[in-house]
N, C-alpha and C positions, 0 to 999 in steps of 0.2 A: 263769593266766599274766597275764591282763589286770589282775586285782586286785593282783598283785605290782607291776606297773608304776605303777599309781595310788598304791599305798601308798609306793613308793619316791619318787615325785614329791612327795607330801605331806611326807615326811620331809626331802627335799632342800630344799624351799621353807621349811619351818619352821626348818631349820638355818641358812638364809641371812638370816633376818630379824633386825633390830635395833630397839631402842626408842630414840628420841631424847627426851630430857627437855626440858621447857619448853613455852611456848605460842607457836604461830606468830603472827607479826605482819607485816602487809603494810607494805612500805616504799614511799614515794613514789619515782617514777622519778628516778634520778640522785642519790639521797640517801645511797647507800652510801659506805663509805670506800674501796672498791676501784674505781678509775677505769679498769680495764682495758678496759671497753666503752663508756665515756662518749663518747669521741671517735671511735668506730668509723667513722662515715661522714663525718667532717670533711675527709677527703682531697678530697672533691668540692667543697669550698669553697676550694681552694688559690688559685683565681682567681675573683673575684666575677662573677656572672652578667652584669652590665652591661658588664664589661671583656671577657668572652668575646664578647658580641654586637658590641661596638665593634670588636674585633680582626678579626672575620670580615666586617665590613661590614653588620651587621644592626641592626635597631632593636627587635625583639621576640624574646624567648627563652623557651623552655619546657623545663623539666627533665624528663628521662626516668628510666630505671633508674639506681639508685645501688647501689653495692657495690664490688667490686674494679674495676669498670668504670663510669664515670659518663658519661651521654649527655645531649646537649642538641640541640634543633632550633632554629635561628635563622632568622628571617624578615627580609627586607629587600629593598632594590632589586635585589639579585642573585638573588632567589628564596630557596629553602630551602637552608640549609647544615647538614650533619650534623657535630656536634663530639663527639669521644670523648676521655675522659681515663682513663688507667689507672695504677695504682700496684701493682707486684708486689714485695712485700718480699723475695722470694727470687729475683728475676729477675737477669739479667745482660745487658750489651750484647752479649756474644758469642752468647747464646741468641737474643736478638731479631734479631741480624744473620742467624744461621743460619736462623731461621724465615722471615724476609723473603726471603732468597736462595732458599730452597726453593720459595717462591711465585713466583719469577722477578721479584721487584721489584728496581728499581735501588736500591742502597744506597750512601750516601756518608757518609764521616766528616766531622763538623763539630764545632765547639766552641760551647757556649752558656754564658755566664757563667764561662768558664774550664774548664768540665767537658767531658770527652769525650762525644760524642753521635753518633747516626746519624740520617740523613734517608732515608726510604724512600718510593718511589712505585711503584704498579702500572704495568705496561707500557702498558696501553690505557686509562688513566683519568687524563688530565692535570689533572683537577679534584680529585684526592685526593692527600694527602701526610701522612706521619707523622714525628714527631720523638721520639726516645727518648733519655733521658740517665740517668746514674746519679742515684739519688735522694739527697736531703740526708742521710738516715740509712743505709738499706741497700736493695739491690734497684735497681729502675728505675722511672722515671715516663715516661709517654708521652702525647702529644697527637696526634690524628688529625683532620684537617679534610677534609671532602668537600663540594665545591660540586657540586650536581646538574647534569646536562647542560643547556646553554642558560642558565646563570646568569652568563655574562659571562666576563671575562678576569682575574678576581682570582686571585692566586697563592696556592694552598693551602699551599705550603711556607713562604712568608713568614708566613702566619697561624699555622701550627703552631709555627714557630720563635719567634714573638713570645709565644705562649701558654707555651711552655717557658721563655722568658726571664722572664716574669712569675711562673711557678711557682718557679723556682730563686731569684730575687731577691725574696724575700718582703718586703723593706723598701719596695717601691713602693706 
């Protein structure tokens, strides 16, 4: 019985194989004609690092994780500020509102560059605020600013709204 399974496996594997003609050639990064992945992480460059630091009142910035969510730590006279940017191609303002309301955040309708947006704040963290708006293409983009406790009286909602303004108005 064991031999029958092994033989069957060999036959199945042999039946699924194909031969590709030609010689494999390595291509330099970014040299292909298909640019589907060329700009995969450029969403994180929607606002220049120095503008992010300036907006939150910092003078030194360090990039963190990049992907669907981009993160920075900004240092300055107000201490460390955590900044997060997200771009969800299939997201919606309604989904973002629902998620924030389930977390008991205060959610307010606002407008940024003429676009509908929401501003969200957790109930016990006045140093944190997020702004989410419809993206220029599809889905949603969002900025979250978190001033760590003891970092002064800087308004995180004003900073998050300014970052959103800079993101939507790419002509600046």
